[in-house]
MIDOSE-1310 file (N, C-alpha, C; in nm, 2 decimals, decimal comma, always signed):
residues 287
mptl	+8,56/+6,81/-7,63/+8,50/+6,67/-7,64/+8,61/+6,57/-7,60; +8,57/+6,48/-7,51/+8,66/+6,38/-7,46/+8,73/+6,30/-7,57; +8,66/+6,27/-7,68/+8,72/+6,19/-7,79/+8,83/+6,26/-7,85; +8,82/+6,39/-7,88/+8,93/+6,47/-7,93/+9,05/+6,47/-7,84
rllg	+9,02/+6,49/-7,71/+9,13/+6,49/-7,61/+9,20/+6,35/-7,61; +9,12/+6,24/-7,63/+9,18/+6,11/-7,63/+9,27/+6,09/-7,75; +9,22/+6,13/-7,87/+9,30/+6,11/-7,99/+9,42/+6,20/-7,99; +9,40/+6,32/-7,94/+9,51/+6,42/-7,93/+9,62/+6,37/-7,84
gvll	+9,58/+6,31/-7,73/+9,68/+6,25/-7,63/+9,76/+6,14/-7,69; +9,69/+6,05/-7,77/+9,76/+5,94/-7,84/+9,87/+5,99/-7,93; +9,83/+6,10/-8,01/+9,93/+6,16/-8,10/+10,05/+6,21/-8,03; +10,02/+6,28/-7,92/+10,13/+6,34/-7,84/+10,22/+6,22/-7,78
llga	+10,16/+6,11/-7,74/+10,24/+6,00/-7,69/+10,32/+5,94/-7,80; +10,28/+5,93/-7,92/+10,36/+5,89/-8,03/+10,48/+5,97/-8,04; +10,47/+6,11/-8,03/+10,58/+6,20/-8,04/+10,67/+6,17/-7,93; +10,62/+6,16/-7,81/+10,70/+6,13/-7,69/+10,78/+6,00/-7,70
taiv	+10,71/+5,90/-7,76/+10,78/+5,77/-7,78/+10,89/+5,78/-7,87; +10,88/+5,86/-7,98/+10,98/+5,87/-8,08/+11,11/+5,94/-8,02; +11,09/+6,02/-7,92/+11,20/+6,09/-7,85/+11,26/+6,01/-7,74; +11,18/+5,94/-7,67/+11,23/+5,87/-7,55/+11,28/+5,73/-7,58
sppv	+11,23/+5,66/-7,68/+11,27/+5,52/-7,71/+11,42/+5,50/-7,74; +11,48/+5,59/-7,82/+11,63/+5,57/-7,85/+11,71/+5,57/-7,72; +11,70/+5,66/-7,63/+11,79/+5,66/-7,51/+11,75/+5,54/-7,42; +11,62/+5,50/-7,42/+11,58/+5,38/-7,34/+11,65/+5,25/-7,40
avgl	+11,65/+5,24/-7,53/+11,72/+5,13/-7,60/+11,87/+5,12/-7,56; +11,93/+5,24/-7,57/+12,07/+5,25/-7,53/+12,10/+5,21/-7,39; +12,01/+5,26/-7,30/+12,03/+5,23/-7,16/+12,01/+5,08/-7,13; +11,91/+5,01/-7,20/+11,89/+4,87/-7,18/+12,01/+4,79/-7,23
ellg	+12,07/+4,84/-7,34/+12,18/+4,77/-7,40/+12,30/+4,78/-7,30; +12,32/+4,89/-7,24/+12,43/+4,91/-7,14/+12,41/+4,82/-7,02; +12,28/+4,79/-6,99/+12,25/+4,70/-6,88/+12,26/+4,55/-6,92; +12,29/+4,53/-7,04/+12,30/+4,39/-7,09/+12,17/+4,33/-7,14
wena	+12,06/+4,41/-7,15/+11,93/+4,37/-7,20/+11,91/+4,41/-7,35; +11,96/+4,33/-7,44/+11,95/+4,36/-7,58/+11,82/+4,32/-7,64; +11,75/+4,42/-7,70/+11,62/+4,39/-7,76/+11,62/+4,46/-7,90; +11,54/+4,41/-7,99/+11,52/+4,48/-8,11/+11,46/+4,62/-8,08
fsrv	+11,50/+4,72/-8,16/+11,45/+4,86/-8,13/+11,30/+4,86/-8,14; +11,24/+4,79/-8,24/+11,10/+4,80/-8,26/+11,03/+4,75/-8,14; +11,08/+4,65/-8,07/+11,02/+4,60/-7,94/+11,03/+4,71/-7,83; +11,15/+4,77/-7,82/+11,16/+4,88/-7,72/+11,06/+4,99/-7,75
ynrv	+11,05/+5,03/-7,87/+10,96/+5,14/-7,91/+10,82/+5,10/-7,87; +10,78/+4,98/-7,90/+10,64/+4,94/-7,87/+10,61/+4,94/-7,72; +10,71/+4,89/-7,64/+10,69/+4,88/-7,50/+10,69/+5,02/-7,44; +10,77/+5,11/-7,48/+10,77/+5,25/-7,43/+10,64/+5,31/-7,46
feil	+10,58/+5,29/-7,58/+10,45/+5,35/-7,61/+10,34/+5,29/-7,52; +10,34/+5,16/-7,50/+10,24/+5,09/-7,42/+10,24/+5,14/-7,28; +10,37/+5,15/-7,22/+10,38/+5,20/-7,08/+10,33/+5,34/-7,07; +10,37/+5,43/-7,16/+10,32/+5,57/-7,16/+10,17/+5,58/-7,17
lvaw	+10,12/+5,50/-7,26/+9,97/+5,50/-7,29/+9,90/+5,46/-7,16; +9,93/+5,34/-7,10/+9,86/+5,29/-6,99/+9,87/+5,39/-6,87; +9,99/+5,45/-6,85/+10,01/+5,54/-6,74/+9,93/+5,67/-6,76; +9,92/+5,72/-6,89/+9,84/+5,84/-6,92/+9,69/+5,81/-6,90
lvar	+9,64/+5,69/-6,95/+9,50/+5,66/-6,94/+9,46/+5,65/-6,79; +9,54/+5,58/-6,71/+9,51/+5,57/-6,57/+9,51/+5,71/-6,50; +9,60/+5,79/-6,53/+9,61/+5,92/-6,47/+9,50/+6,01/-6,52; +9,45/+6,00/-6,64/+9,35/+6,09/-6,70/+9,21/+6,02/-6,71
rrql	+9,19/+5,91/-6,65/+9,07/+5,83/-6,67/+8,94/+5,91/-6,65; +8,94/+5,99/-6,54/+8,81/+6,07/-6,51/+8,80/+6,18/-6,61; +8,91/+6,26/-6,64/+8,90/+6,37/-6,74/+8,86/+6,32/-6,88; +8,90/+6,20/-6,92/+8,86/+6,15/-7,05/+8,73/+6,08/-7,05
glgs	+8,67/+6,06/-6,93/+8,54/+5,99/-6,93/+8,55/+5,85/-6,98; +8,65/+5,77/-6,94/+8,67/+5,64/-6,99/+8,57/+5,54/-6,93; +8,50/+5,57/-6,82/+8,40/+5,48/-6,77/+8,45/+5,38/-6,67; +8,35/+5,32/-6,60/+8,38/+5,22/-6,50/+8,37/+5,08/-6,56
gasi	+8,41/+4,98/-6,48/+8,40/+4,84/-6,53/+8,26/+4,81/-6,57; +8,16/+4,85/-6,50/+8,02/+4,82/-6,54/+7,99/+4,89/-6,67; +8,02/+5,01/-6,69/+7,98/+5,09/-6,81/+8,05/+5,04/-6,94; +8,17/+4,98/-6,92/+8,24/+4,93/-7,05/+8,21/+4,78/-7,07
glrr	+8,13/+4,72/-6,99/+8,08/+4,59/-7,01/+8,15/+4,47/-6,95; +8,22/+4,50/-6,84/+8,29/+4,39/-6,77/+8,21/+4,33/-6,66; +8,14/+4,41/-6,58/+8,06/+4,35/-6,47/+7,93/+4,29/-6,52; +7,92/+4,16/-6,51/+7,81/+4,09/-6,57/+7,79/+3,96/-6,50
agwp	+7,67/+3,93/-6,45/+7,64/+3,80/-6,39/+7,64/+3,70/-6,50; +7,69/+3,58/-6,47/+7,69/+3,48/-6,58/+7,80/+3,49/-6,68; +7,90/+3,58/-6,65/+8,00/+3,60/-6,75/+8,08/+3,48/-6,80; +8,11/+3,38/-6,71/+8,18/+3,26/-6,76/+8,11/+3,19/-6,87
rela	+7,98/+3,18/-6,86/+7,90/+3,11/-6,97/+7,91/+3,19/-7,10; +7,91/+3,32/-7,09/+7,92/+3,41/-7,21/+8,06/+3,40/-7,27; +8,16/+3,40/-7,18/+8,30/+3,38/-7,23/+8,32/+3,25/-7,30; +8,27/+3,14/-7,24/+8,28/+3,01/-7,30/+8,21/+3,00/-7,44
sgfa	+8,09/+3,06/-7,44/+8,01/+3,06/-7,57/+8,08/+3,13/-7,68; +8,14/+3,25/-7,64/+8,22/+3,32/-7,74/+8,34/+3,25/-7,79; +8,41/+3,18/-7,70/+8,53/+3,11/-7,73/+8,49/+2,99/-7,82; +8,38/+2,92/-7,79/+8,34/+2,81/-7,88/+8,31/+2,86/-8,02
igal	+8,24/+2,97/-8,03/+8,20/+3,03/-8,16/+8,33/+3,06/-8,24; +8,42/+3,13/-8,18/+8,54/+3,17/-8,25/+8,63/+3,05/-8,29; +8,64/+2,96/-8,19/+8,73/+2,84/-8,22/+8,67/+2,76/-8,34; +8,54/+2,74/-8,34/+8,47/+2,66/-8,44/+8,48/+2,73/-8,58
glsv	+8,46/+2,86/-8,58/+8,46/+2,94/-8,70/+8,60/+2,93/-8,76; +8,70/+2,95/-8,69/+8,84/+2,95/-8,74/+8,89/+2,81/-8,77; +8,84/+2,71/-8,70/+8,88/+2,57/-8,72/+8,83/+2,53/-8,86; +8,70/+2,56/-8,89/+8,64/+2,53/-9,02/+8,73/+2,59/-9,13
alaf	+8,77/+2,72/-9,11/+8,85/+2,79/-9,21/+8,98/+2,72/-9,23; +9,05/+2,68/-9,12/+9,18/+2,62/-9,13/+9,17/+2,48/-9,20; +9,06/+2,41/-9,17/+9,04/+2,28/-9,24/+9,02/+2,31/-9,39; +8,95/+2,41/-9,43/+8,93/+2,45/-9,57/+9,07/+2,48/-9,63
cyla	+9,15/+2,56/-9,56/+9,28/+2,60/-9,61/+9,37/+2,47/-9,63; +9,36/+2,38/-9,54/+9,44/+2,25/-9,55/+9,40/+2,17/-9,67; +9,27/+2,16/-9,69/+9,22/+2,08/-9,80/+9,25/+2,14/-9,93; +9,26/+2,28/-9,93/+9,30/+2,35/-10,06/+9,45/+2,36/-10,08
gglv	+9,53/+2,31/-9,99/+9,67/+2,30/-10,00/+9,75/+2,42/-9,95; +9,68/+2,50/-9,87/+9,75/+2,62/-9,82/+9,82/+2,61/-9,68; +9,80/+2,49/-9,63/+9,85/+2,47/-9,49/+9,91/+2,33/-9,48; +10,03/+2,32/-9,41/+10,10/+2,20/-9,40/+10,11/+2,16/-9,25
lelr	+10,08/+2,04/-9,21/+10,09/+1,99/-9,08/+10,23/+1,96/-9,04; +10,29/+2,03/-8,95/+10,43/+2,00/-8,91/+10,45/+2,06/-8,77; +10,53/+2,00/-8,69/+10,57/+2,06/-8,56/+10,68/+2,16/-8,58; +10,66/+2,28/-8,51/+10,76/+2,38/-8,53/+10,89/+2,35/-8,45
ypep	+10,88/+2,28/-8,34/+11,00/+2,24/-8,26/+11,00/+2,09/-8,25; +11,12/+2,03/-8,25/+11,13/+1,88/-8,23/+11,11/+1,84/-8,09; +11,13/+1,92/-7,99/+11,12/+1,88/-7,85/+10,98/+1,89/-7,80; +10,92/+1,78/-7,75/+10,78/+1,78/-7,70/+10,76/+1,87/-7,58
akiv	+10,86/+1,88/-7,49/+10,85/+1,97/-7,38/+10,84/+2,11/-7,42; +10,91/+2,15/-7,52/+10,91/+2,29/-7,57/+10,77/+2,32/-7,64; +10,72/+2,22/-7,71/+10,59/+2,24/-7,77/+10,48/+2,26/-7,67; +10,48/+2,18/-7,56/+10,39/+2,19/-7,45/+10,40/+2,33/-7,39
wktl	+10,52/+2,37/-7,36/+10,54/+2,50/-7,29/+10,50/+2,62/-7,38; +10,53/+2,61/-7,51/+10,49/+2,72/-7,60/+10,34/+2,72/-7,62; +10,27/+2,60/-7,61/+10,13/+2,59/-7,62/+10,06/+2,66/-7,50; +10,11/+2,64/-7,38/+10,06/+2,70/-7,26/+10,08/+2,86/-7,27
qgla	+10,20/+2,90/-7,32/+10,23/+3,04/-7,34/+10,13/+3,10/-7,44; +10,11/+3,03/-7,55/+10,01/+3,08/-7,65/+9,87/+3,10/-7,60; +9,83/+3,00/-7,52/+9,69/+3,01/-7,46/+9,68/+3,13/-7,36; +9,79/+3,14/-7,28/+9,79/+3,26/-7,18/+9,79/+3,39/-7,26
aavv	+9,87/+3,40/-7,36/+9,88/+3,52/-7,44/+9,74/+3,55/-7,51; +9,67/+3,45/-7,55/+9,54/+3,47/-7,62/+9,44/+3,53/-7,52; +9,45/+3,48/-7,40/+9,36/+3,54/-7,29/+9,39/+3,69/-7,27; +9,52/+3,72/-7,26/+9,56/+3,85/-7,23/+9,53/+3,94/-7,35
vgsf	+9,57/+3,90/-7,47/+9,54/+3,99/-7,59/+9,39/+4,01/-7,61; +9,32/+3,90/-7,61/+9,17/+3,91/-7,63/+9,11/+4,00/-7,53; +9,14/+3,98/-7,40/+9,08/+4,07/-7,30/+9,12/+4,21/-7,32; +9,25/+4,24/-7,33/+9,30/+4,37/-7,34/+9,25/+4,45/-7,46
eeiv	+9,25/+4,39/-7,58/+9,20/+4,46/-7,69/+9,05/+4,48/-7,69; +8,97/+4,39/-7,63/+8,83/+4,41/-7,62/+8,80/+4,52/-7,52; +8,87/+4,53/-7,41/+8,85/+4,63/-7,32/+8,88/+4,77/-7,38; +8,99/+4,78/-7,46/+9,03/+4,90/-7,52/+8,93/+4,94/-7,63
frgv	+8,91/+4,85/-7,73/+8,83/+4,89/-7,85/+8,68/+4,88/-7,82; +8,63/+4,76/-7,78/+8,48/+4,74/-7,77/+8,43/+4,79/-7,63; +8,53/+4,82/-7,54/+8,49/+4,87/-7,41/+8,50/+5,02/-7,40; +8,63/+5,07/-7,38/+8,65/+5,21/-7,36/+8,62/+5,29/-7,49
llrr	+8,68/+5,26/-7,60/+8,67/+5,34/-7,72/+8,53/+5,34/-7,78; +8,46/+5,22/-7,79/+8,33/+5,22/-7,84/+8,23/+5,30/-7,75; +8,24/+5,29/-7,62/+8,16/+5,36/-7,54/+8,18/+5,51/-7,55; +8,31/+5,55/-7,55/+8,34/+5,70/-7,56/+8,30/+5,76/-7,69
lsld	+8,33/+5,69/-7,80/+8,30/+5,74/-7,93/+8,15/+5,74/-7,96; +8,08/+5,64/-7,90/+7,93/+5,63/-7,92/+7,86/+5,75/-7,84; +7,91/+5,78/-7,73/+7,86/+5,89/-7,65/+7,88/+6,02/-7,72; +7,99/+6,04/-7,78/+8,03/+6,17/-7,84/+7,97/+6,18/-7,98
lgpr	+7,97/+6,07/-8,06/+7,94/+6,08/-8,20/+7,81/+6,00/-8,24; +7,75/+5,93/-8,15/+7,63/+5,85/-8,18/+7,67/+5,70/-8,20; +7,58/+5,61/-8,18/+7,61/+5,47/-8,18/+7,67/+5,42/-8,31; +7,60/+5,46/-8,43/+7,65/+5,41/-8,56/+7,79/+5,46/-8,59
lgvl	+7,81/+5,59/-8,58/+7,94/+5,64/-8,61/+8,04/+5,59/-8,51; +8,00/+5,57/-8,39/+8,10/+5,52/-8,29/+8,14/+5,38/-8,32; +8,05/+5,29/-8,37/+8,09/+5,16/-8,41/+8,18/+5,16/-8,53; +8,14/+5,25/-8,63/+8,22/+5,26/-8,75/+8,36/+5,31/-8,73
lttt	+8,38/+5,41/-8,65/+8,51/+5,47/-8,62/+8,59/+5,37/-8,54; +8,53/+5,31/-8,44/+8,61/+5,22/-8,35/+8,66/+5,10/-8,43; +8,57/+5,05/-8,52/+8,61/+4,93/-8,60/+8,72/+4,97/-8,71; +8,71/+5,09/-8,76/+8,81/+5,14/-8,85/+8,95/+5,15/-8,78
lyaa	+8,95/+5,20/-8,66/+9,07/+5,22/-8,58/+9,13/+5,08/-8,55; +9,04/+4,98/-8,52/+9,08/+4,85/-8,48/+9,15/+4,78/-8,60; +9,09/+4,79/-8,72/+9,15/+4,73/-8,84/+9,28/+4,80/-8,88; +9,29/+4,93/-8,87/+9,41/+5,01/-8,90/+9,53/+4,97/-8,81
vhll	+9,50/+4,97/-8,68/+9,60/+4,94/-8,58/+9,67/+4,80/-8,61; +9,59/+4,70/-8,65/+9,64/+4,57/-8,67/+9,72/+4,55/-8,80; +9,72/+4,66/-8,88/+9,81/+4,66/-9,00/+9,95/+4,71/-8,97; +9,97/+4,76/-8,85/+10,09/+4,83/-8,82/+10,20/+4,74/-8,77
hprs	+10,25/+4,65/-8,86/+10,35/+4,56/-8,82/+10,47/+4,57/-8,92; +10,53/+4,69/-8,93/+10,64/+4,70/-9,03/+10,77/+4,64/-8,98; +10,86/+4,61/-9,08/+11,00/+4,57/-9,04/+11,07/+4,70/-9,00; +11,17/+4,68/-8,91/+11,24/+4,80/-8,86/+11,39/+4,76/-8,85
asah	+11,47/+4,86/-8,88/+11,62/+4,85/-8,86/+11,65/+4,83/-8,71; +11,76/+4,77/-8,68/+11,80/+4,75/-8,55/+11,87/+4,87/-8,48; +11,92/+4,96/-8,57/+11,99/+5,08/-8,52/+11,90/+5,16/-8,43; +11,96/+5,22/-8,32/+11,87/+5,31/-8,24/+11,95/+5,44/-8,21
dala	+11,98/+5,51/-8,32/+12,04/+5,64/-8,30/+11,93/+5,74/-8,26; +11,97/+5,87/-8,25/+11,87/+5,97/-8,20/+11,74/+5,98/-8,29; +11,75/+5,95/-8,42/+11,63/+5,96/-8,50/+11,56/+5,83/-8,52; +11,61/+5,73/-8,45/+11,54/+5,60/-8,47/+11,40/+5,60/-8,44
gvrr	+11,36/+5,67/-8,33/+11,22/+5,68/-8,30/+11,13/+5,75/-8,40; +11,19/+5,85/-8,46/+11,11/+5,92/-8,57/+11,10/+5,82/-8,69; +11,20/+5,75/-8,73/+11,19/+5,66/-8,84/+11,09/+5,55/-8,81; +11,09/+5,50/-8,69/+11,00/+5,40/-8,65/+10,86/+5,44/-8,66
tvei	+10,83/+5,57/-8,62/+10,70/+5,62/-8,62/+10,65/+5,63/-8,77; +10,74/+5,67/-8,86/+10,70/+5,68/-9,00/+10,68/+5,54/-9,06; +10,76/+5,44/-9,02/+10,75/+5,30/-9,06/+10,61/+5,24/-9,01; +10,57/+5,28/-8,89/+10,45/+5,22/-8,84/+10,33/+5,27/-8,92
lapl	+10,33/+5,39/-8,97/+10,21/+5,45/-9,04/+10,22/+5,41/-9,19; +10,33/+5,37/-9,24/+10,34/+5,34/-9,38/+10,25/+5,24/-9,44; +10,23/+5,12/-9,37/+10,14/+5,02/-9,42/+9,99/+5,07/-9,45; +9,95/+5,17/-9,38/+9,82/+5,22/-9,41/+9,80/+5,28/-9,55
adpa	+9,91/+5,32/-9,61/+9,91/+5,38/-9,75/+9,93/+5,28/-9,86; +9,95/+5,15/-9,82/+9,99/+5,05/-9,92/+9,86/+4,98/-9,96; +9,82/+4,99/-10,09/+9,70/+4,93/-10,14/+9,70/+4,78/-10,13; +9,81/+4,72/-10,12/+9,82/+4,57/-10,11/+9,76/+4,52/-9,98
nlpt	+9,75/+4,61/-9,88/+9,70/+4,57/-9,75/+9,55/+4,59/-9,74; +9,48/+4,63/-9,85/+9,34/+4,65/-9,85/+9,26/+4,53/-9,82; +9,29/+4,41/-9,88/+9,21/+4,29/-9,84/+9,22/+4,26/-9,69; +9,34/+4,27/-9,64/+9,36/+4,24/-9,50/+9,28/+4,34/-9,41
fagl	+9,29/+4,47/-9,45/+9,21/+4,57/-9,38/+9,06/+4,54/-9,38; +9,01/+4,49/-9,50/+8,87/+4,46/-9,51/+8,83/+4,34/-9,42; +8,92/+4,24/-9,41/+8,89/+4,13/-9,32/+8,89/+4,16/-9,18; +8,99/+4,25/-9,14/+9,00/+4,29/-9,00/+8,88/+4,38/-8,97
fvfg	+8,83/+4,46/-9,06/+8,71/+4,54/-9,04/+8,59/+4,46/-9,01; +8,57/+4,36/-9,09/+8,45/+4,27/-9,08/+8,46/+4,20/-8,94; +8,58/+4,15/-8,91/+8,60/+4,08/-8,78/+8,57/+4,18/-8,66; +8,62/+4,30/-8,67/+8,59/+4,41/-8,57/+8,44/+4,43/-8,56
mlla	+8,37/+4,43/-8,68/+8,22/+4,45/-8,68/+8,15/+4,34/-8,60; +8,20/+4,22/-8,63/+8,13/+4,10/-8,56/+8,15/+4,12/-8,40; +8,27/+4,16/-8,36/+8,29/+4,18/-8,22/+8,21/+4,29/-8,16; +8,19/+4,40/-8,24/+8,11/+4,51/-8,20/+7,96/+4,47/-8,19
varr	+7,92/+4,39/-8,28/+7,78/+4,34/-8,27/+7,76/+4,26/-8,15; +7,86/+4,17/-8,12/+7,85/+4,09/-8,00/+7,84/+4,17/-7,88; +7,92/+4,28/-7,87/+7,92/+4,37/-7,76/+7,79/+4,44/-7,74; +7,74/+4,50/-7,85/+7,62/+4,58/-7,85/+7,49/+4,49/-7,82
rtga	+7,49/+4,37/-7,88/+7,37/+4,29/-7,87/+7,36/+4,22/-7,73; +7,47/+4,18/-7,67/+7,47/+4,12/-7,55/+7,47/+4,21/-7,43; +7,52/+4,34/-7,45/+7,53/+4,43/-7,35/+7,65/+4,42/-7,26; +7,74/+4,33/-7,30/+7,86/+4,30/-7,22/+7,98/+4,27/-7,31
lwts	+8,10/+4,26/-7,26/+8,22/+4,23/-7,34/+8,25/+4,08/-7,35; +8,19/+4,00/-7,27/+8,25/+3,86/-7,25/+8,23/+3,78/-7,38; +8,13/+3,79/-7,45/+8,12/+3,71/-7,58/+8,22/+3,75/-7,68; +8,24/+3,88/-7,69/+8,34/+3,93/-7,79/+8,49/+3,89/-7,74
vgih	+8,51/+3,90/-7,61/+8,64/+3,85/-7,55/+8,66/+3,71/-7,59; +8,56/+3,62/-7,57/+8,58/+3,48/-7,60/+8,61/+3,46/-7,75; +8,53/+3,52/-7,84/+8,56/+3,51/-7,98/+8,70/+3,55/-8,02; +8,74/+3,67/-7,97/+8,87/+3,73/-8,00/+8,98/+3,64/-7,94
aawv	+8,97/+3,59/-7,82/+9,07/+3,50/-7,76/+9,08/+3,37/-7,83; +8,97/+3,32/-7,88/+8,98/+3,19/-7,96/+9,06/+3,21/-8,09; +9,03/+3,32/-8,16/+9,11/+3,35/-8,28/+9,26/+3,36/-8,25; +9,29/+3,44/-8,15/+9,43/+3,46/-8,12/+9,49/+3,32/-8,08
alfr	+9,42/+3,24/-8,00/+9,47/+3,11/-7,96/+9,50/+3,02/-8,07; +9,41/+3,01/-8,17/+9,43/+2,92/-8,28/+9,54/+2,97/-8,37; +9,56/+3,10/-8,38/+9,67/+3,15/-8,46/+9,81/+3,13/-8,39; +9,81/+3,16/-8,26/+9,94/+3,15/-8,19/+9,98/+3,01/-8,16
vgrl	+9,88/+2,93/-8,11/+9,91/+2,79/-8,08/+9,92/+2,71/-8,21; +9,83/+2,74/-8,30/+9,83/+2,66/-8,43/+9,96/+2,66/-8,50; +10,03/+2,77/-8,50/+10,16/+2,78/-8,57/+10,27/+2,69/-8,51; +10,24/+2,63/-8,40/+10,33/+2,53/-8,34/+10,31/+2,39/-8,40
yfrv	+10,19/+2,38/-8,47/+10,15/+2,24/-8,52/+10,13/+2,25/-8,67; +10,12/+2,36/-8,73/+10,11/+2,37/-8,88/+10,19/+2,49/-8,93; +10,21/+2,49/-9,06/+10,28/+2,60/-9,13/+10,19/+2,64/-9,24; +10,17/+2,77/-9,25/+10,09/+2,83/-9,36/+10,19/+2,86/-9,48
rhrp	+10,15/+2,81/-9,59/+10,23/+2,84/-9,71/+10,22/+2,99/-9,75; +10,32/+3,03/-9,84/+10,32/+3,17/-9,88/+10,23/+3,19/-10,01; +10,20/+3,08/-10,07/+10,11/+3,09/-10,19/+10,01/+2,98/-10,19; +9,90/+3,00/-10,26/+9,86/+3,12/-10,34/+9,80/+3,22/-10,25
awlv	+9,82/+3,35/-10,29/+9,77/+3,46/-10,21/+9,62/+3,46/-10,18; +9,54/+3,42/-10,28/+9,40/+3,42/-10,26/+9,35/+3,33/-10,15; +9,44/+3,23/-10,12/+9,40/+3,13/-10,02/+9,46/+3,16/-9,88; +9,58/+3,22/-9,88/+9,65/+3,24/-9,75/+9,68/+3,38/-9,72
gsaw	+9,65/+3,47/-9,81/+9,67/+3,61/-9,79/+9,81/+3,65/-9,82; +9,84/+3,78/-9,82/+9,97/+3,83/-9,86/+10,03/+3,94/-9,76; +9,96/+3,95/-9,65/+10,00/+4,05/-9,55/+9,99/+4,00/-9,41; +10,03/+4,08/-9,31/+10,01/+4,04/-9,17/+9,88/+4,11/-9,11
pplv	+9,80/+4,04/-9,03/+9,82/+3,90/-8,99/+9,78/+3,80/-9,11; +9,84/+3,68/-9,11/+9,81/+3,58/-9,22/+9,67/+3,54/-9,22; +9,63/+3,50/-9,34/+9,50/+3,43/-9,37/+9,38/+3,53/-9,36; +9,39/+3,64/-9,29/+9,27/+3,73/-9,27/+9,22/+3,78/-9,40
gsat	+9,31/+3,83/-9,48/+9,27/+3,90/-9,61/+9,27/+3,80/-9,73; +9,21/+3,68/-9,70/+9,21/+3,57/-9,81/+9,08/+3,50/-9,80; +9,07/+3,40/-9,89/+8,95/+3,31/-9,89/+8,93/+3,24/-9,76; +9,05/+3,20/-9,70/+9,04/+3,13/-9,57/+8,98/+3,22/-9,46
gava	+9,03/+3,35/-9,46/+8,97/+3,44/-9,37/+8,82/+3,47/-9,39; +8,78/+3,47/-9,52/+8,64/+3,49/-9,55/+8,56/+3,38/-9,50; +8,61/+3,25/-9,51/+8,53/+3,14/-9,45/+8,52/+3,15/-9,30; +8,63/+3,19/-9,24/+8,63/+3,20/-9,09/+8,53/+3,31/-9,05
llvt	+8,53/+3,42/-9,12/+8,44/+3,53/-9,08/+8,29/+3,49/-9,11; +8,27/+3,42/-9,22/+8,13/+3,37/-9,25/+8,08/+3,27/-9,14; +8,16/+3,17/-9,11/+8,11/+3,07/-9,01/+8,10/+3,13/-8,88; +8,19/+3,22/-8,83/+8,18/+3,28/-8,70/+8,06/+3,37/-8,70
gvll	+8,03/+3,45/-8,81/+7,92/+3,54/-8,81/+7,79/+3,46/-8,80; +7,78/+3,35/-8,87/+7,66/+3,26/-8,87/+7,63/+3,21/-8,73; +7,74/+3,16/-8,67/+7,73/+3,11/-8,53/+7,69/+3,21/-8,43; +7,75/+3,33/-8,45/+7,71/+3,44/-8,36/+7,57/+3,48/-8,38
awll	+7,52/+3,49/-8,50/+7,38/+3,52/-8,52/+7,29/+3,42/-8,46; +7,33/+3,29/-8,47/+7,25/+3,18/-8,41/+7,24/+3,20/-8,26; +7,36/+3,23/-8,20/+7,37/+3,25/-8,05/+7,28/+3,36/-8,01; +7,29/+3,47/-8,07/+7,21/+3,59/-8,04/+7,06/+3,56/-8,05
sarr	+7,02/+3,49/-8,16/+6,88/+3,46/-8,18/+6,83/+3,36/-8,07; +6,92/+3,27/-8,03/+6,88/+3,17/-7,92/+6,86/+3,25/-7,79; +6,94/+3,35/-7,76/+6,93/+3,42/-7,64/+6,81/+3,51/-7,64; +6,77/+3,56/-7,75/+6,65/+3,64/-7,76/+6,53/+3,55/-7,74
ara	+6,53/+3,43/-7,79/+6,42/+3,34/-7,78/+6,40/+3,30/-7,63; +6,51/+3,29/-7,56/+6,50/+3,25/-7,41/+6,46/+3,37/-7,33; +6,48/+3,49/-7,37/+6,46/+3,61/-7,29/+6,31/+3,63/-7,27
């Protein structure tokens, strides 16, 4: 089954990353490129994963651009609609958080030029992250798992993987000895066993479900890419203009990513979900 080969390959790549990343970190340091070991580990895994997927695309049955939902007439309109839905949903939630005292308006940097540059970087990163993650999760994985396991189980498993992956942001020591890759692999998986992360997991799961509904109901990726990119943009760019307080946890959350596993996140999901339902209903009425 292609799904089992895909999951097995990812596990093997984690093992390869644990072995390869320490010498890579040492080599980069000798060249004068000092990076946190966690960043080196992540980049090694990403490079190995992309290279493996490209090399094994046909054997894994990953699909063409059309089959995963990329080739679509009128995609700019769908992308813009999704971005508007995501931006409005999260903006309402941020306003709620501000009024409840969980958010403080302040510039992160005093230099205007730096703020502008970081804003442009954040917007570009939002486009890249939103597109990449939607292609991987709601494009490749959702299609592959739905073909092997059925549509409902495919959506459920894809969304569970999406939520779990976004919990994997552990702190890591800077040392990169021979066992640093093994320790990093254990650190990455540890948050999944922490009950304190359950509210954040639930919020990420619901968000993933909204994106899966957008993908399935529209027949393409562009609406979900727009929603996803808008959320990433408001989080990445917004932190240049406001600061989220650490308390109270019910309002701002207690894990990474911030706000998702809280009342603020619930408001964002509710408003985004209502707007998505309205958009899908309007499209059905026009069809």
